[in-house]
ZADO-1210 file (C-alpha; in nm, 4 decimals, padded with zeros to 6 digits):
<atoms>
<atom x="-01.7104" y="-01.4961" z="00.4187" code="MET" pos="1"/>
<atom x="-01.7127" y="-01.7102" z="00.0812" code="THR" pos="2"/>
<atom x="-01.6018" y="-01.6507" z="-00.2572" code="THR" pos="3"/>
<atom x="-01.8862" y="-01.6984" z="-00.5510" code="LEU" pos="4"/>
<atom x="-01.6584" y="-01.7538" z="-00.8582" code="ASP" pos="5"/>
<atom x="-01.4955" y="-01.4285" z="-00.8887" code="GLY" pos="6"/>
<atom x="-01.8246" y="-01.2535" z="-00.8378" code="VAL" pos="7"/>
<atom x="-01.9780" y="-01.0517" z="-00.5436" code="LEU" pos="8"/>
<atom x="-01.9432" y="-01.2222" z="-00.1848" code="GLN" pos="9"/>
<atom x="-02.1663" y="-01.1442" z="00.1231" code="LEU" pos="10"/>
<atom x="-01.9850" y="-01.1631" z="00.4559" code="ASP" pos="11"/>
<atom x="-02.1587" y="-01.3871" z="00.6902" code="ALA" pos="12"/>
<atom x="-01.9769" y="-01.2011" z="00.9771" code="VAL" pos="13"/>
<atom x="-01.7900" y="-00.8379" z="01.0956" code="ALA" pos="14"/>
<atom x="-01.4201" y="-00.8985" z="01.0131" code="ASP" pos="15"/>
<atom x="-01.3412" y="-00.7724" z="01.3323" code="GLU" pos="16"/>
<atom x="-01.4688" y="-00.8751" z="01.7467" code="LEU" pos="17"/>
<atom x="-01.6110" y="-00.5392" z="01.8260" code="VAL" pos="18"/>
<atom x="-01.6130" y="-00.5199" z="02.1769" code="HIS" pos="19"/>
<atom x="-01.7726" y="-00.1354" z="02.2054" code="GLU" pos="20"/>
<atom x="-01.6427" y="-00.1307" z="02.5703" code="ASN" pos="21"/>
<atom x="-01.9149" y="-00.3526" z="02.6772" code="PHE" pos="22"/>
<atom x="-01.8706" y="-00.5100" z="02.9781" code="THR" pos="23"/>
<atom x="-02.0767" y="-00.5999" z="03.2994" code="CYS" pos="24"/>
<atom x="-02.1167" y="-00.4624" z="03.6491" code="ASP" pos="25"/>
<atom x="-02.3150" y="-00.6656" z="03.8648" code="THR" pos="26"/>
<atom x="-02.4561" y="-00.5115" z="04.2025" code="ARG" pos="27"/>
<atom x="-02.1966" y="-00.4405" z="04.5220" code="ASP" pos="28"/>
<atom x="-02.3834" y="-00.4435" z="04.8557" code="HIS" pos="29"/>
<atom x="-02.0115" y="-00.5777" z="05.0359" code="GLU" pos="30"/>
<atom x="-02.2372" y="-00.8353" z="05.2056" code="ASP" pos="31"/>
<atom x="-01.9801" y="-01.1489" z="05.2304" code="HIS" pos="32"/>
<atom x="-01.5919" y="-01.2887" z="05.1629" code="THR" pos="33"/>
<atom x="-01.4757" y="-01.6392" z="05.1134" code="PHE" pos="34"/>
<atom x="-01.3214" y="-01.8240" z="04.8970" code="CYS" pos="35"/>
<atom x="-01.5337" y="-01.8502" z="04.5542" code="GLY" pos="36"/>
<atom x="-01.7827" y="-01.8260" z="04.3720" code="ILE" pos="37"/>
<atom x="-01.9981" y="-02.0421" z="04.1381" code="MET" pos="38"/>
<atom x="-02.2315" y="-01.9099" z="03.8677" code="PHE" pos="39"/>
<atom x="-02.3696" y="-01.8985" z="03.5229" code="ASP" pos="40"/>
<atom x="-02.3525" y="-01.6687" z="03.2162" code="LEU" pos="41"/>
<atom x="-02.5315" y="-01.6681" z="02.8772" code="ALA" pos="42"/>
<atom x="-02.6004" y="-01.5413" z="02.5696" code="CYS" pos="43"/>
<atom x="-02.9283" y="-01.4785" z="02.5071" code="GLU" pos="44"/>
<atom x="-03.0668" y="-01.2368" z="02.2780" code="THR" pos="45"/>
<atom x="-03.3008" y="-01.1561" z="01.9317" code="GLU" pos="46"/>
<atom x="-03.0302" y="-00.9263" z="01.8004" code="ARG" pos="47"/>
<atom x="-02.8032" y="-01.0701" z="01.5328" code="PRO" pos="48"/>
<atom x="-02.5112" y="-01.1766" z="01.6926" code="VAL" pos="49"/>
<atom x="-02.2824" y="-01.4555" z="01.5402" code="GLU" pos="50"/>
<atom x="-02.1045" y="-01.5270" z="01.9259" code="TYR" pos="51"/>
<atom x="-02.0077" y="-01.3339" z="02.2156" code="ILE" pos="52"/>
<atom x="-01.6650" y="-01.3734" z="02.3748" code="GLU" pos="53"/>
<atom x="-01.5827" y="-01.3357" z="02.7196" code="ILE" pos="54"/>
<atom x="-01.2290" y="-01.1920" z="02.7686" code="SER" pos="55"/>
<atom x="-01.1301" y="-01.1269" z="03.1282" code="SER" pos="56"/>
<atom x="-01.3664" y="-01.1434" z="03.4959" code="VAL" pos="57"/>
<atom x="-01.2740" y="-00.8767" z="03.7381" code="HIS" pos="58"/>
<atom x="-01.2784" y="-00.9092" z="04.1436" code="VAL" pos="59"/>
<atom x="-01.1894" y="-00.7686" z="04.4338" code="ARG" pos="60"/>
<atom x="-01.0606" y="-00.9142" z="04.8099" code="GLY" pos="61"/>
<atom x="-00.7670" y="-01.0029" z="04.9442" code="ALA" pos="62"/>
<atom x="-00.7042" y="-01.2415" z="04.6409" code="LEU" pos="63"/>
<atom x="-00.3994" y="-01.4381" z="04.6924" code="GLY" pos="64"/>
<atom x="-00.3462" y="-01.7757" z="04.4883" code="PRO" pos="65"/>
<atom x="-00.6485" y="-01.7309" z="04.2020" code="MET" pos="66"/>
<atom x="-00.7865" y="-01.9789" z="03.9521" code="THR" pos="67"/>
<atom x="-01.0994" y="-01.9272" z="03.6933" code="VAL" pos="68"/>
<atom x="-01.2690" y="-02.2324" z="03.6119" code="TRP" pos="69"/>
<atom x="-01.5564" y="-02.3243" z="03.2981" code="THR" pos="70"/>
<atom x="-01.7520" y="-02.5715" z="03.2072" code="THR" pos="71"/>
<atom x="-02.0064" y="-02.5920" z="02.9536" code="PRO" pos="72"/>
<atom x="-02.3987" y="-02.5935" z="02.9409" code="GLY" pos="73"/>
<atom x="-02.4301" y="-02.5114" z="03.3935" code="SER" pos="74"/>
<atom x="-02.2313" y="-02.5642" z="03.7391" code="PHE" pos="75"/>
<atom x="-02.5433" y="-02.6762" z="03.8629" code="SER" pos="76"/>
<atom x="-02.4978" y="-03.0602" z="03.9538" code="GLY" pos="77"/>
<atom x="-02.1490" y="-03.0006" z="03.8875" code="LYS" pos="78"/>
<atom x="-02.0178" y="-02.8012" z="04.1629" code="HIS" pos="79"/>
<atom x="-01.7991" y="-03.0840" z="04.3196" code="GLU" pos="80"/>
<atom x="-01.6845" y="-03.2730" z="03.9969" code="THR" pos="81"/>
<atom x="-01.3460" y="-03.0884" z="03.8857" code="GLU" pos="82"/>
<atom x="-01.3197" y="-03.3235" z="03.5857" code="GLU" pos="83"/>
<atom x="-01.6220" y="-03.1692" z="03.4181" code="ALA" pos="84"/>
<atom x="-01.4262" y="-02.8778" z="03.4463" code="TRP" pos="85"/>
<atom x="-01.1996" y="-02.6772" z="03.2779" code="THR" pos="86"/>
<atom x="-00.9080" y="-02.4186" z="03.4405" code="LYS" pos="87"/>
<atom x="-00.8963" y="-02.1299" z="03.2083" code="VAL" pos="88"/>
<atom x="-00.6592" y="-01.8819" z="03.4666" code="TYR" pos="89"/>
<atom x="-00.3793" y="-01.8745" z="03.7340" code="SER" pos="90"/>
<atom x="-00.1899" y="-01.6171" z="03.8717" code="GLU" pos="91"/>
<atom x="-00.0916" y="-01.5111" z="04.2069" code="THR" pos="92"/>
<atom x="-00.2400" y="-01.1601" z="04.3056" code="HIS" pos="93"/>
<atom x="-00.1778" y="-00.8846" z="04.5748" code="ALA" pos="94"/>
<atom x="-00.4997" y="-00.7915" z="04.7877" code="ARG" pos="95"/>
<atom x="-00.7076" y="-00.5232" z="04.6453" code="SER" pos="96"/>
<atom x="-01.0232" y="-00.4522" z="04.8556" code="HIS" pos="97"/>
<atom x="-01.1497" y="-00.1623" z="04.6996" code="ASN" pos="98"/>
<atom x="-01.0057" y="-00.1757" z="04.3244" code="GLU" pos="99"/>
<atom x="-01.1197" y="-00.4829" z="04.1081" code="LEU" pos="100"/>
<atom x="-00.8581" y="-00.6628" z="03.9886" code="VAL" pos="101"/>
<atom x="-00.8506" y="-00.8068" z="03.6140" code="GLU" pos="102"/>
<atom x="-00.8447" y="-01.1836" z="03.5588" code="LEU" pos="103"/>
<atom x="-00.7655" y="-01.2069" z="03.2076" code="ARG" pos="104"/>
<atom x="-00.7897" y="-01.5557" z="03.0474" code="LEU" pos="105"/>
<atom x="-00.5977" y="-01.7958" z="02.9094" code="GLN" pos="106"/>
<atom x="-00.8014" y="-01.8107" z="02.5940" code="SER" pos="107"/>
<atom x="-01.1752" y="-01.6364" z="02.5384" code="PRO" pos="108"/>
<atom x="-01.5023" y="-01.8588" z="02.6283" code="LEU" pos="109"/>
<atom x="-01.7177" y="-01.8088" z="02.3426" code="ARG" pos="110"/>
<atom x="-02.1247" y="-01.8406" z="02.3754" code="LEU" pos="111"/>
<atom x="-02.3404" y="-01.8400" z="02.0584" code="LYS" pos="112"/>
<atom x="-02.6977" y="-01.6989" z="02.0723" code="PRO" pos="113"/>
<atom x="-02.9226" y="-01.9570" z="02.3438" code="GLY" pos="114"/>
<atom x="-02.5761" y="-02.1156" z="02.5008" code="GLU" pos="115"/>
<atom x="-02.4622" y="-02.0809" z="02.8634" code="ARG" pos="116"/>
<atom x="-02.1759" y="-02.1920" z="03.0524" code="LEU" pos="117"/>
<atom x="-02.0830" y="-02.2127" z="03.4085" code="GLY" pos="118"/>
<atom x="-01.8188" y="-02.0118" z="03.5815" code="LEU" pos="119"/>
<atom x="-01.6209" y="-02.0625" z="03.8616" code="TYR" pos="120"/>
<atom x="-01.4011" y="-01.8011" z="03.9873" code="VAL" pos="121"/>
<atom x="-01.2108" y="-01.9174" z="04.3367" code="HIS" pos="122"/>
<atom x="-00.9002" y="-01.8305" z="04.5735" code="SER" pos="123"/>
<atom x="-00.6644" y="-02.0541" z="04.7661" code="ALA" pos="124"/>
<atom x="-00.6139" y="-01.7983" z="05.0412" code="LEU" pos="125"/>
<atom x="-00.6736" y="-01.9657" z="05.3864" code="PRO" pos="126"/>
<atom x="-00.9168" y="-01.7486" z="05.5799" code="GLY" pos="127"/>
<atom x="-01.1909" y="-01.5845" z="05.4777" code="ASP" pos="128"/>
<atom x="-01.1380" y="-01.3072" z="05.2482" code="GLU" pos="129"/>
<atom x="-01.1001" y="-01.4463" z="04.9310" code="GLY" pos="130"/>
<atom x="-01.3117" y="-01.2726" z="04.7507" code="ILE" pos="131"/>
<atom x="-01.6180" y="-01.0245" z="04.7656" code="VAL" pos="132"/>
<atom x="-01.9944" y="-01.1753" z="04.6769" code="TYR" pos="133"/>
<atom x="-02.3332" y="-01.0982" z="04.7862" code="ASP" pos="134"/>
<atom x="-02.6478" y="-01.2723" z="04.9151" code="ASN" pos="135"/>
<atom x="-02.8790" y="-01.3384" z="04.6022" code="CYS" pos="136"/>
<atom x="-03.1658" y="-01.0765" z="04.5290" code="ARG" pos="137"/>
<atom x="-03.2946" y="-01.1944" z="04.2442" code="ARG" pos="138"/>
<atom x="-03.2162" y="-01.4995" z="04.0113" code="SER" pos="139"/>
<atom x="-03.0620" y="-01.2437" z="03.7238" code="ILE" pos="140"/>
<atom x="-02.7513" y="-01.0608" z="03.8637" code="SER" pos="141"/>
<atom x="-02.6997" y="-00.8725" z="03.5242" code="TYR" pos="142"/>
<atom x="-02.8625" y="-00.8304" z="03.2020" code="HIS" pos="143"/>
<atom x="-02.8180" y="-00.6180" z="02.8715" code="ASP" pos="144"/>
<atom x="-02.9572" y="-00.7457" z="02.5555" code="PRO" pos="145"/>
<atom x="-02.7134" y="-01.0119" z="02.4738" code="GLN" pos="146"/>
<atom x="-02.5279" y="-01.0748" z="02.7817" code="PHE" pos="147"/>
<atom x="-02.6832" y="-01.2300" z="03.0827" code="VAL" pos="148"/>
<atom x="-02.4928" y="-01.3167" z="03.4219" code="VAL" pos="149"/>
<atom x="-02.7165" y="-01.5316" z="03.6774" code="TYR" pos="150"/>
<atom x="-02.6679" y="-01.6135" z="04.0369" code="SER" pos="151"/>
<atom x="-02.4788" y="-01.9339" z="04.1856" code="GLY" pos="152"/>
<atom x="-02.3766" y="-02.0235" z="04.5062" code="MET" pos="153"/>
<atom x="-02.0464" y="-01.9752" z="04.6817" code="ALA" pos="154"/>
<atom x="-01.7856" y="-02.1891" z="04.8032" code="HIS" pos="155"/>
<atom x="-01.6256" y="-02.1796" z="05.1710" code="LEU" pos="156"/>
<atom x="-01.2900" y="-02.3830" z="05.1026" code="SER" pos="157"/>
<atom x="-00.9612" y="-02.3177" z="04.9828" code="TYR" pos="158"/>
<atom x="-00.9532" y="-02.6290" z="04.7838" code="ARG" pos="159"/>
<atom x="-01.0896" y="-02.5804" z="04.4258" code="PRO" pos="160"/>
<atom x="-01.3768" y="-02.8221" z="04.4554" code="PHE" pos="161"/>
<atom x="-01.3459" y="-02.8604" z="04.8749" code="GLY" pos="162"/>
<atom x="-01.5935" y="-03.0556" z="05.0108" code="THR" pos="163"/>
<atom x="-01.5312" y="-02.9385" z="05.3731" code="SER" pos="164"/>
<atom x="-01.5392" y="-02.5977" z="05.5064" code="GLY" pos="165"/>
<atom x="-01.5100" y="-02.3986" z="05.7853" code="PHE" pos="166"/>
<atom x="-01.8644" y="-02.5013" z="05.9367" code="TRP" pos="167"/>
<atom x="-01.9117" y="-02.8275" z="05.7831" code="GLY" pos="168"/>
<atom x="-02.0885" y="-02.8136" z="05.3813" code="ARG" pos="169"/>
<atom x="-01.8688" y="-02.5769" z="05.1974" code="PRO" pos="170"/>
<atom x="-02.1359" y="-02.4769" z="04.9448" code="TRP" pos="171"/>
<atom x="-02.3778" y="-02.1441" z="05.0241" code="ARG" pos="172"/>
<atom x="-02.6459" y="-02.0904" z="04.7468" code="PRO" pos="173"/>
<atom x="-02.8650" y="-01.8139" z="04.6337" code="ASN" pos="174"/>
<atom x="-02.5190" y="-01.6103" z="04.6289" code="ARG" pos="175"/>
<atom x="-02.4398" y="-01.3764" z="04.3314" code="GLU" pos="176"/>
<atom x="-02.1035" y="-01.2725" z="04.1822" code="PHE" pos="177"/>
<atom x="-01.9583" y="-00.9255" z="04.2681" code="VAL" pos="178"/>
<atom x="-01.7318" y="-00.7546" z="03.9749" code="GLY" pos="179"/>
<atom x="-01.7106" y="-00.7566" z="03.6201" code="ARG" pos="180"/>
<atom x="-01.7303" y="-00.9319" z="03.3047" code="VAL" pos="181"/>
<atom x="-01.5712" y="-00.7868" z="03.0004" code="SER" pos="182"/>
<atom x="-01.6762" y="-00.9515" z="02.6615" code="TYR" pos="183"/>
<atom x="-01.6801" y="-00.8873" z="02.2997" code="GLY" pos="184"/>
<atom x="-01.9796" y="-00.9304" z="02.0295" code="VAL" pos="185"/>
<atom x="-01.9065" y="-01.0774" z="01.6421" code="ARG" pos="186"/>
<atom x="-02.2166" y="-00.9578" z="01.4609" code="TRP" pos="187"/>
<atom x="-02.3718" y="-01.1073" z="01.1361" code="LYS" pos="188"/>
<atom x="-02.3473" y="-00.9253" z="00.8562" code="MET" pos="189"/>
<atom x="-02.6713" y="-00.8701" z="00.6886" code="TRP" pos="190"/>
<atom x="-02.7619" y="-01.1397" z="00.3754" code="SER" pos="191"/>
<atom x="-03.1162" y="-01.2533" z="00.2437" code="PRO" pos="192"/>
<atom x="-03.0447" y="-01.5931" z="00.4444" code="SER" pos="193"/>
<atom x="-03.0519" y="-01.3881" z="00.7854" code="VAL" pos="194"/>
<atom x="-03.2815" y="-01.1025" z="00.6665" code="HIS" pos="195"/>
<atom x="-03.5712" y="-01.2100" z="00.9515" code="ALA" pos="196"/>
<atom x="-03.2959" y="-01.1564" z="01.3017" code="GLN" pos="197"/>
<atom x="-03.2658" y="-00.8041" z="01.1736" code="PHE" pos="198"/>
<atom x="-03.4326" y="-00.5034" z="01.3241" code="PRO" pos="199"/>
<atom x="-03.6917" y="-00.4026" z="01.1925" code="LEU" pos="200"/>
<atom x="-03.6017" y="-00.0774" z="01.0560" code="GLY" pos="201"/>
<atom x="-03.3192" y="-00.2571" z="00.8732" code="PHE" pos="202"/>
<atom x="-03.6124" y="-00.5112" z="00.6836" code="ARG" pos="203"/>
<atom x="-03.8063" y="-00.1937" z="00.5966" code="GLU" pos="204"/>
<atom x="-03.4891" y="-00.0123" z="00.4258" code="ALA" pos="205"/>
<atom x="-03.4254" y="-00.3604" z="00.2683" code="VAL" pos="206"/>
<atom x="-03.7516" y="-00.3846" z="00.1463" code="ARG" pos="207"/>
<atom x="-03.8000" y="-00.0112" z="00.0501" code="THR" pos="208"/>
<atom x="-03.4904" y="-00.0286" z="-00.1604" code="VAL" pos="209"/>
<atom x="-03.5918" y="-00.3395" z="-00.3551" code="LEU" pos="210"/>
<atom x="-03.9427" y="-00.1396" z="-00.4419" code="MET" pos="211"/>
<atom x="-03.7797" y="00.1415" z="-00.5897" code="GLY" pos="212"/>
<atom x="-03.5110" y="-00.0859" z="-00.7911" code="SER" pos="213"/>
<atom x="-03.8256" y="-00.1861" z="-00.9653" code="ARG" pos="214"/>
<atom x="-03.9698" y="00.1198" z="-01.0758" code="ARG" pos="215"/>
<atom x="-03.8681" y="00.2757" z="-01.4071" code="THR" pos="216"/>
<atom x="-03.8718" y="00.6561" z="-01.2902" code="GLU" pos="217"/>
<atom x="-03.6096" y="00.5578" z="-01.0025" code="SER" pos="218"/>
<atom x="-03.2397" y="00.5606" z="-01.0252" code="LEU" pos="219"/>
<atom x="-03.2407" y="00.2649" z="-00.8256" code="LEU" pos="220"/>
<atom x="-03.3939" y="00.1289" z="-01.1412" code="TYR" pos="221"/>
<atom x="-03.0015" y="00.1092" z="-01.2964" code="LEU" pos="222"/>
<atom x="-02.8726" y="-00.1183" z="-01.0239" code="LEU" pos="223"/>
<atom x="-02.8668" y="-00.4808" z="-01.0545" code="GLN" pos="224"/>
<atom x="-03.0418" y="-00.7064" z="-00.7825" code="ASP" pos="225"/>
<atom x="-02.6941" y="-00.8280" z="-00.6766" code="GLU" pos="226"/>
<atom x="-02.5479" y="-00.4874" z="-00.5907" code="ILE" pos="227"/>
<atom x="-02.8250" y="-00.3929" z="-00.3670" code="ILE" pos="228"/>
<atom x="-02.8072" y="-00.6291" z="-00.1878" code="LEU" pos="229"/>
<atom x="-02.3928" y="-00.6511" z="-00.1691" code="PHE" pos="230"/>
<atom x="-02.4669" y="-00.2667" z="-00.0375" code="THR" pos="231"/>
<atom x="-02.6768" y="-00.4020" z="00.2255" code="PHE" pos="232"/>
<atom x="-02.4189" y="-00.7076" z="00.3681" code="ASN" pos="233"/>
<atom x="-02.1786" y="-00.4081" z="00.4255" code="LYS" pos="234"/>
<atom x="-02.4102" y="-00.1825" z="00.6387" code="ILE" pos="235"/>
<atom x="-02.3835" y="-00.2149" z="00.9940" code="TRP" pos="236"/>
<atom x="-02.6725" y="-00.3837" z="01.1453" code="TRP" pos="237"/>
<atom x="-02.7761" y="-00.1046" z="01.3732" code="ASN" pos="238"/>
<atom x="-02.8144" y="00.1545" z="01.0852" code="GLU" pos="239"/>
<atom x="-03.1918" y="00.1820" z="01.1242" code="TRP" pos="240"/>
<atom x="-03.2733" y="00.1378" z="01.5215" code="GLY" pos="241"/>
<atom x="-03.2647" y="-00.1951" z="01.7314" code="THR" pos="242"/>
<atom x="-03.6170" y="-00.2514" z="01.7503" code="GLN" pos="243"/>
<atom x="-03.6789" y="-00.6079" z="01.6909" code="MET" pos="244"/>
<atom x="-04.0564" y="-00.6228" z="01.6894" code="GLY" pos="245"/>
<atom x="-04.3044" y="-00.5670" z="01.4202" code="ALA" pos="246"/>
<atom x="-04.4100" y="-00.2079" z="01.3347" code="SER" pos="247"/>
<atom x="-04.6740" y="-00.0121" z="01.5130" code="SER" pos="248"/>
<atom x="-04.9471" y="-00.1177" z="01.2443" code="THR" pos="249"/>
<atom x="-04.9198" y="-00.4729" z="01.3474" code="GLY" pos="250"/>
<atom x="-04.7741" y="-00.6045" z="01.0226" code="ALA" pos="251"/>
<atom x="-04.5498" y="-00.8907" z="01.0668" code="ALA" pos="252"/>
<atom x="-04.1838" y="-00.8672" z="00.9920" code="ALA" pos="253"/>
<atom x="-04.0914" y="-01.0298" z="00.6400" code="PRO" pos="254"/>
<atom x="-04.0074" y="-01.3928" z="00.6939" code="SER" pos="255"/>
<atom x="-03.6246" y="-01.5271" z="00.5718" code="ALA" pos="256"/>
<atom x="-03.6006" y="-01.6628" z="00.2576" code="PRO" pos="257"/>
<atom x="-03.6063" y="-02.0602" z="00.1176" code="PRO" pos="258"/>
<atom x="-03.3669" y="-02.2372" z="00.0933" code="ALA" pos="259"/>
<atom x="-03.2338" y="-02.2332" z="-00.3125" code="ALA" pos="260"/>
<atom x="-03.5084" y="-02.4653" z="-00.5174" code="SER" pos="261"/>
<atom x="-03.5236" y="-02.6664" z="-00.8602" code="ALA" pos="262"/>
<atom x="-03.8844" y="-02.5856" z="-00.8370" code="SER" pos="263"/>
<atom x="-03.8697" y="-02.1910" z="-00.8215" code="SER" pos="264"/>
<atom x="-04.0276" y="-01.9472" z="-01.0408" code="SER" pos="265"/>
<atom x="-03.7694" y="-01.8568" z="-01.3343" code="PRO" pos="266"/>
<atom x="-03.6374" y="-01.4827" z="-01.3249" code="TYR" pos="267"/>
<atom x="-03.4665" y="-01.3093" z="-01.5792" code="SER" pos="268"/>
<atom x="-03.2866" y="-01.0217" z="-01.5020" code="SER" pos="269"/>
<atom x="-03.3086" y="-00.7114" z="-01.7307" code="PRO" pos="270"/>
<atom x="-02.9434" y="-00.6430" z="-01.6404" code="TYR" pos="271"/>
<atom x="-02.7636" y="-00.9923" z="-01.7213" code="GLY" pos="272"/>
<atom x="-02.6956" y="-01.3135" z="-01.4768" code="HIS" pos="273"/>
<atom x="-02.8196" y="-01.3543" z="-01.1339" code="SER" pos="274"/>
<atom x="-02.5611" y="-01.5506" z="-00.8651" code="PHE" pos="275"/>
<atom x="-02.8199" y="-01.5428" z="-00.5750" code="PHE" pos="276"/>
<atom x="-02.9443" y="-01.8829" z="-00.5831" code="GLY" pos="277"/>
<atom x="-02.5981" y="-02.0015" z="-00.4561" code="HIS" pos="278"/>
<atom x="-02.6938" y="-02.1983" z="-00.1865" code="PRO" pos="279"/>
<atom x="-02.4564" y="-02.0342" z="00.0760" code="PHE" pos="280"/>
<atom x="-02.7763" y="-01.6910" z="00.0412" code="PHE" pos="281"/>
<atom x="-03.0464" y="-01.9244" z="00.1846" code="PHE" pos="282"/>
<atom x="-02.8788" y="-02.1018" z="00.4365" code="GLY" pos="283"/>
<atom x="-02.7758" y="-02.4464" z="00.2679" code="ALA" pos="284"/>
<atom x="-02.4137" y="-02.3961" z="00.3429" code="GLY" pos="285"/>
<atom x="-02.1435" y="-02.1482" z="00.3598" code="GLY" pos="286"/>
<atom x="-01.8384" y="-02.2588" z="00.1288" code="GLY" pos="287"/>
<atom x="-01.7807" y="-02.2083" z="-00.2230" code="SER" pos="288"/>
<atom x="-01.9672" y="-02.3383" z="-00.5003" code="SER" pos="289"/>
<atom x="-01.8007" y="-02.5244" z="-00.7858" code="SER" pos="290"/>
<atom x="-01.9305" y="-02.4420" z="-01.1501" code="GLY" pos="291"/>
<atom x="-02.1764" y="-02.1742" z="-01.2851" code="GLY" pos="292"/>
<atom x="-02.4108" y="-01.9940" z="-01.0839" code="CYS" pos="293"/>
<atom x="-02.5849" y="-01.7607" z="-01.2456" code="GLY" pos="294"/>
<atom x="-02.7535" y="-01.8799" z="-01.5423" code="SER" pos="295"/>
<atom x="-02.9413" y="-02.1502" z="-01.5049" code="SER" pos="296"/>
<atom x="-03.3471" y="-02.1398" z="-01.4369" code="SER" pos="297"/>
<atom x="-03.3028" y="-02.2308" z="-01.0981" code="ALA" pos="298"/>
<atom x="-03.0564" y="-01.9533" z="-01.0035" code="ALA" pos="299"/>
<atom x="-03.2563" y="-01.6934" z="-01.1624" code="ARG" pos="300"/>
<atom x="-03.5535" y="-01.8445" z="-00.9763" code="GLY" pos="301"/>
<atom x="-03.4082" y="-01.8561" z="-00.6122" code="SER" pos="302"/>
<atom x="-03.2936" y="-01.4696" z="-00.6756" code="LEU" pos="303"/>
<atom x="-03.6855" y="-01.3917" z="-00.7434" code="ALA" pos="304"/>
<atom x="-03.8491" y="-01.5617" z="-00.4519" code="SER" pos="305"/>
<atom x="-03.5964" y="-01.4328" z="-00.2106" code="SER" pos="306"/>
<atom x="-03.6723" y="-01.0716" z="-00.3794" code="VAL" pos="307"/>
<atom x="-04.0436" y="-01.1463" z="-00.3837" code="ARG" pos="308"/>
<atom x="-04.0336" y="-01.2360" z="00.0254" code="ARG" pos="309"/>
<atom x="-03.8081" y="-00.9804" z="00.1166" code="LEU" pos="310"/>
<atom x="-04.1156" y="-00.7339" z="-00.0427" code="LEU" pos="311"/>
<atom x="-04.3611" y="-00.9067" z="00.1263" code="GLY" pos="312"/>
<atom x="-04.5228" y="-01.0686" z="-00.1770" code="ASP" pos="313"/>
<atom x="-04.7054" y="-01.3822" z="-00.1006" code="ARG" pos="314"/>
<atom x="-04.5891" y="-01.7169" z="-00.2766" code="ASP" pos="315"/>
<atom x="-04.8953" y="-01.8461" z="-00.2814" code="ASP" pos="316"/>
<atom x="-05.0384" y="-01.6498" z="-00.5298" code="GLU" pos="317"/>
<atom x="-04.9164" y="-01.9302" z="-00.8384" code="GLU" pos="318"/>
<atom x="-05.0398" y="-01.7062" z="-01.0852" code="GLU" pos="319"/>
<atom x="-04.7967" y="-01.4196" z="-01.0568" code="GLU" pos="320"/>
<atom x="-04.5180" y="-01.6713" z="-01.0495" code="ASP" pos="321"/>
<atom x="-04.5791" y="-01.7279" z="-01.3957" code="GLU" pos="322"/>
<atom x="-04.4827" y="-01.5907" z="-01.6907" code="MET" pos="323"/>
<atom x="-04.4603" y="-01.6363" z="-02.0589" code="SER" pos="324"/>
<atom x="-04.1463" y="-01.7012" z="-02.2601" code="GLU" pos="325"/>
<atom x="-04.1763" y="-01.3557" z="-02.3799" code="GLU" pos="326"/>
<atom x="-04.2159" y="-01.1858" z="-02.0177" code="GLU" pos="327"/>
<atom x="-03.8881" y="-01.3398" z="-01.9193" code="GLU" pos="328"/>
<atom x="-03.6892" y="-01.2484" z="-02.2341" code="GLU" pos="329"/>
<atom x="-03.8608" y="-00.8944" z="-02.1784" code="ALA" pos="330"/>
<atom x="-03.6802" y="-00.8826" z="-01.8065" code="GLY" pos="331"/>
<atom x="-04.0731" y="-00.8141" z="-01.6894" code="TRP" pos="332"/>
<atom x="-04.2219" y="-00.9206" z="-01.3167" code="ALA" pos="333"/>
<atom x="-04.5056" y="-00.8788" z="-01.1588" code="PRO" pos="334"/>
<atom x="-04.3352" y="-00.6348" z="-00.9288" code="TRP" pos="335"/>
<atom x="-04.1761" y="-00.4126" z="-01.2023" code="ALA" pos="336"/>
<atom x="-04.5690" y="-00.2583" z="-01.2929" code="GLU" pos="337"/>
</atoms>
């Protein structure tokens, strides 16, 4: 959240990490048991996710001394390089062949959209019954709209990252994790700077309300743009559905507002000053700004440019951007007619 000199504020992300029972259960064909499984997890989504946090993994088998390790990016090429990994769990568990046992990590693992990490779950119990895993039937073991579990490789050594097993090389490629991963999501809150990242229904709702606020016969006309945008900032991202693509008419979704620019067209609100020219709202920063942010022509122009883009107006129609001083003082704008 950023503070704008005592005026309204827009939250960048939700206050709470929302779990909503996000657990992924991979397929379990009871193909194999041995000492460990190494695989990748990723946050891959079109939804307005700030980040996800992985809190625990659940496994079954003879278990014993269990450890969980993580590495940024991917496990690929690091399976025998212990120094590339960080241990995030270490406990001893009784055997549990039928029920999954939770391994709650010492600290959650965070992934932003587009990021990926390697996970290594290992049992130091001698023998070949430590952890259940499967043969690889596809490259992706599990996926939902924001989270992906990839297939990986099994480890046949009871020593973490051990280089020898019961039958020579201890690594078996093309294996899948069997169990559950629990994670939470921190969602972004709407603002003009992230408008294009929100679902189609949300974007159309913003445009519809702003169009109504330009008509004098509408009660929405009584509200400042700041109040309208502040209200949308407090509405949950999926209030109008989760479809992210273009509408059935084939129209392109409105684009995100540009960064604030001193060359933007001036805009005078009929209800007073505007502060949405602050760089926070246009992706140029997230901190507070010193000095006033409401009365300059650049700030008014930034709000005007933002609202025009949210309404789907074309910025290259320069004749619509030009206003006489009399029109500006009267609070006139092209969309108000």
